[in-house]
Every structure is written in structure tokens, then in C-alpha cells.
N, C-alpha and C positions, 0 to 999 in steps of 0.2 A: 273115159272117166264119166259117169252118170252124175248130172247135177239136179239136186233136189231141192226146188224153191220152196221154203216153208211160207205158206199163205194163209195161215188159219188163225192168225192172232186176232185179239179184239181191240187192241189200241186204246185202252181206258184212259192212258195219260194224254191223248189227244182229244178227249171229249170236251166239249158236245159236237166239235166236227165229226169224229169218228164215232159211230153207233154200232149197235149191236147188229143190225141189218145192212150196215153200210160202213163197215170198219176202215180204217186208215189206208190199207193197202189199196183201197179201190178210190181213194180220193186224190185228185190233182194237187191239192193244197195250194201253193203259190206258183206251181209251175203249169206246164201245158198237160203233161202226162201224169198218169197215175204211178204211185210207188210200185206196182206190180208192173206196169207196162215197162218202166224204166228199168226195173231188175231183169225182165227177160230180154230187152234190148241190150243190156249190158252183157248178158251170159251168151247170147246168141253170136255175138261178135267172135267169140273164141271156142264155141262148142256147137256140134250139129244139133239140129232141133230133135233128131231122133234120140239123142241122149239127155234131153232136159224133161223134167218130170215134175209135177205140181203137187204138194201136199196141202190139203185144206179140209174144212169140215163139211159136213153134209149140207148144212144151212147156208153156206157161203159159196158152195159150187157153181149155182147159176150165175151169181156175180163174177166168179173167176172166168168161167166161160165167155161170158159177155165181154170182160175186159181184154182177153187176149184173142177174141174174135177167131176161133178155130185154129190159132197157131200151135196148139199142142194137141196131139194124138188122143183120142178118146181113152186108150188103154195106159195113159201116161199119168192119169189122175189117181193119188192115194187118198181116198175120201174116208175120213174118219166119222163114224157114226155119232160120236160124242166127244167131246173135248177132253183129253187125257195129257195135256201140256207137251212140250217138245219132247219129253222122253217117249210118249206114246207115238207121236208123229214121226221121229226118227226111227224108233224100233218098228213100226210098221213098214216104213219105206225100205228098211234093211231086209225084213222078212220078205216082203213082196218081190224085192229084186233077187234076192238069194235063191228064190223059188225058181227062177229062170238061170241064174248065173252066181253060184257062191263066191267066186272069186272076184265078182265086180267091186270096183272102187266108186265110192261115193263123196261127193263134196255136197255139204249142205250149206245154202243161201238164203238168208233172210229176206222177205220181200219189202222190208221196212227200211232199208238202209240207202245211203248215198255214198256213191263212190265218184272222186272227180277224175282220176287217170284211169281210163278204162283201159287202155294199152298195157299199163303196168299192172293192173288188176288180172289181165288176161295171162301174162307171163307168170305172175305168182302162182295162179291157180294151177298152171301147167307145170311148174316146179313142184307144187304140192302133190300131183299126181304121180310124177316120178319119183319124189321121196317115198311116198308109200309103196310103189312097186319095189324099192330098194330096203324098205322096212315094213313089211307087210303084217307083222304082228304088233304094229305101234298105231297110236291115233296121232295125227297131225293137227295142230292149232296154228292157225295164221293170226299173228299179232300185230298190232298198230301202237305207235307211241301214244301215250296219254297226254292231253294237253292241260287239264284240269283234274282236280280230285272228285271224279264222279263216282256215286254211290250205286248206281243203276247197273254197272257193268261187272263182268268178272275180270280179274287179273291174272295174267300168267308171269311167274318168277321164272327168268332163265337161269339155267346152271352153267353149262359151257357148250361152246361150239363142238359139234362132233363131226361134222361133214360140211361139204359144199355141193350144192345140185343147181346147175343152171346160174352159176354166179351168185346164188343166194345162200347165205350161211343157215345150216340147220342146228338148232340148240336142243339139248335135252333140257326138261322142264323140272325144275325143283319144286315148284308149288303151284297150284291153281286154285285161287280164292274166288268165290262167287259173292258179289255185292257186298263189300265190306262197308262199315260204317264211315263217317266222314274222316274222324280221327285216322283211322286205320288208311283210307285212301289218301289223305295228305301224307301219310308215312310213306306210302308206295309211290307217290309222285316225286318226292324228294330223294328217293333212294337210287333212281334210275335203272333198278334192275327189272321193274315190273312193265309189262305190256298190257294194253287194253284186249280183252277177248271179244272181236267182233262176231264170234259164233259161225265162223268159217272153219268146219269140222271136215277133215278128209280122211277116210278109212276105208279098209276092205270089210265088205259087209259081213264075211265069217267071222273077223275079228270082234266087230261091234256086237254080234250076237253071243259071242264067247262072253263079252264083258257083262251083258245082261244075265248070262248064265251063272256068272260068279257074284255079281252085285244086287242083281234084282231077280232071284230065282224063279219066283212066282209068275214075273211077267215074262220071263224066259220061256216058260212053257207054254203060255198063252200065244207067244209069238211064233213058237214052233209050230203050234197047231196051225195058225194061219199060214205060215210058209208052206206046210205040207198041203194044206187044203184051203186055199183063199176063199172058197165060198163059205167059210165059217166066221168070217171076218166080223159081220155085223153082230153075231151072237158073242163072240169071244173078246173083241176089242173093249167093249165097255168093262171088263174084269180087270184091266190094266190099273197101276197106280198111278196116280194123278200127281206127277212129279217133274220138275225140269231135267232135261238131260244133264245139265250142268251139275246140280246136286245128286243125281240118281247114278251117273255113271262118270263123267268127266273129272270131277274131284277125286273119286275113288280109283280111277284106273292109274296103274303104276307106269305103264310104258306110253309116255306121251312125249312128243317132239313138237318144237315151235319153229315157225318160218317167220321171221319179222319182216313185215311188209312196209313199203314206203309210199303206197298210195294214200291220198287223203280219204278218209272214211269218216262217216258220221252215222250213228243210229238214229234213224228218225223216230224216237221213241216218246219225245215229249215236246213242248212248244219252245224250249230253250233251244234244241237242236235245230228246228225249223229256223229259228231266227239266225242261227249261226250260218246255216247253209245259204239262205237267200238274201242276208243283209250284207252290204258292203263294208259296213263298220258297225260296232257295238252301239253307236250313239243314233244310228238310223232308225227310223220308224219304218217297220216292215207292214205294208198296208195292203189288204184286199177289199174292196169295197170303197166307200166315200168317208173320209175322215177328215176332221178339221182340229187343229189344237193350238193352244197357247202354252209355250214353254213345255212342250212334251217331247221327251227324246228316249231312244232305246227301247220303244214300246214294240209290240206285236199286235195288230189290228187287223180282225178278221169279221166283215160285216155282210149285210145284205145290200144289193145294188140299189135298192129304192129307200134306204135309211141311212141317215148321218149319224155317225159316231163322232161325238166331239168331247175333248177332255181339256183340262186346265192343270198345268203342273203335275201332271202324271208322267212318271218316269219308270223306264225298266219294268214295264207291266205287261200283262197279256189281257186283251179285251176282246172276247168272242160273241158274235151274236149270230144265232142260227135261226132265229125267228121265234122258237119256242123256247130257247135257252140264252141267257146271258151269263158269261162267266168273266169274273174280274179276278186276276191273281197276280202277285208278285212273280216276275220272272224267274227269280231264285228259287221259288217254290213250286217250279213246273212239276217236279215229280210227285208232288202231294196231290195232284188232280186224280189220281188213282184212288187215292183214299176218300176222296169227295165223292167219286162215282160209287165206291162201295157203300158209302153212306146213303146214297140215292137209292141203291139196290136195297139195302136194310130196310129203309122206309117203305120200300115197295113201290117207287115212283117209276114204274116200268115204263110209262109213256115217254119219259125224257131220257130213256136208255137208248 
């Protein structure tokens, strides 16, 4: 199986740490390694280096190569000349791999995720590969149990168990719903029938391209041109629809399976999840830099080594100082940082992006 690490995101919800020229996947955040390095090390424990690929944008390619320090072969980079969301990234990876092997199986892995139990993660990925070998005309989604009503994730509704592969139950999928509102997310959490979608998609490349043909036919023609002649990539790729794979393909695909996973998983998509990963308890202050407080609990503090951040009575908040930007945000509204960044973009304050 080929592992495609998606490393082209912009990480707007982790602004101002994550920037256009140095997004979150290249940041160590509160640990020693960058998110991309952690992802690579997790994958390489279960799969050979020759089967690992990186999907990224042209502007981020130098940073990816520097971060992985020659660990990936030069011909294992899928470089997008312009952003076309995850549908473009996964479609391109499918087309280029299909150019050499139309029966290849791909697993897509985001570079901004945290997985605690790596051994279990590897077993799940191996079982997913065996499942697609058995059901080559299906997409396989790996699901994880939701722990709170998150509105930024997709949800998978399980239908019924249809098989068991390597001791993992495989379910048919009744519904796939991308990013529901809070009321619906609360309903999903109560129902116990829904799993979070961590965007681990496993599929045969020929099956994925057929789904583009059915649901995004104009994009299929472009991807077919690239598959037949990769030299036209820079000319043809910008013509693709800018849409996420979740909306463009996954929601519409009829033949979907799900493997419920038991490893701990967190999408490092915003500061709330960063706080969950690195704090021992919700009341702890997570601090990078110099911090002093009176009656401050549950805060995430990210500062500069030569500058003191001091708070009084501030609780469950985000305070980030990157030198040129100071962000103060309620931890519960971490998702809204993306909206704030979009406002910075609208006002053309590019130097802060």
C-alpha cells in the first residue's frame, strides 16, 4: 500500500503561529518535532520508505524537503502548482500513482494529526489495506469515537457489520456528513452511531478515479490528461475545481466501508486540540515561553523567550505572542480564529499572514 501524506495545508486556525510561509505542519508547537516529522516517523514504523509519498504545494516544497531532510525520494513528491483543496491533492496523487500502477492501493494521511498508540495505528492501516484488497470497488474510511460535539470534523454513521478483517469489524456506511452545526453534532454524539472522520481514506486508485468520473466529470478529464502525460500537470492542474474531497467525492460515493479504530487520535487543527494533547488536565496552563498569573487556569500561553506574558483571572483562554501579532481568544472559540484570519486577508494585512 502507498501512503500519501498530505502536507499542503495552511493551518489558519493555528494563526499566528501558523503562517503562509511557515504553516503548522512545519512547527514543533509544544513538542520537539514538527507535526510533519511526527507523521513521517509514525508511518515509517509500519511501511517502507519506498511506499511513502508527500503531497504539497509548490510554495511549501522547500520547507517539506528541509523538514524531512532527504528521507523522501525526489520522485515521491506530488507538487501542486496552485491550491485546489483536498480533492485536487488526492486526485493528483491518484492520477500520478495510476500512471505507473492503476491497481495500487492508497491510504491518505494528514500531516497535522496526533496519534498516541502507534502500534495500534499500524495494525489498523494494515487491516485497511487487506479490506480494500477484498472490496476493491469500495472506499474505506477509518473512524474514531467522538469525545465531544466537534463541528469542524466529518461524521460517519455506521450501518451494520458486514465482515471481520484481522480481528477488526468492517461496517457498511449509512451516511457521511461533513462539518455539521453544533446542534446536529450534539445529536450525533448522543446517538452513539456516529464516528469522527479523521480523513484516513483507503482506496484503489482506479476506484477513486472512477468516482471523479461520476461525481466531478470535468475534473476527471483533467486528471486523466495528467495521468496519461504527467508533463502537462502545471498547465492542467489549475483548471481543477477547488473543493474538499469530503464534499466532492466522499459524501456522494455510494460504496463506503468503515473500520472503527481504537487508537487515540486528535486533529491538530486548532488551539483547543493542542491544549488537549499536551496538557495533563483541562485546568492546567499549557505554556511555551515565560508566563506569570494570578488565578489563571486552563489557558494556552505561547510567547517569546525574552518577553513575559502576565494574566490576572484569565481562564480557559488562548494567548499567543509571535512578536508581530498578539492573539487573545476564548478557548471555546478556537475554531473562529480562521474567520479572524479571513478578515485579516480581507483587509489586506498581508504582512501578518
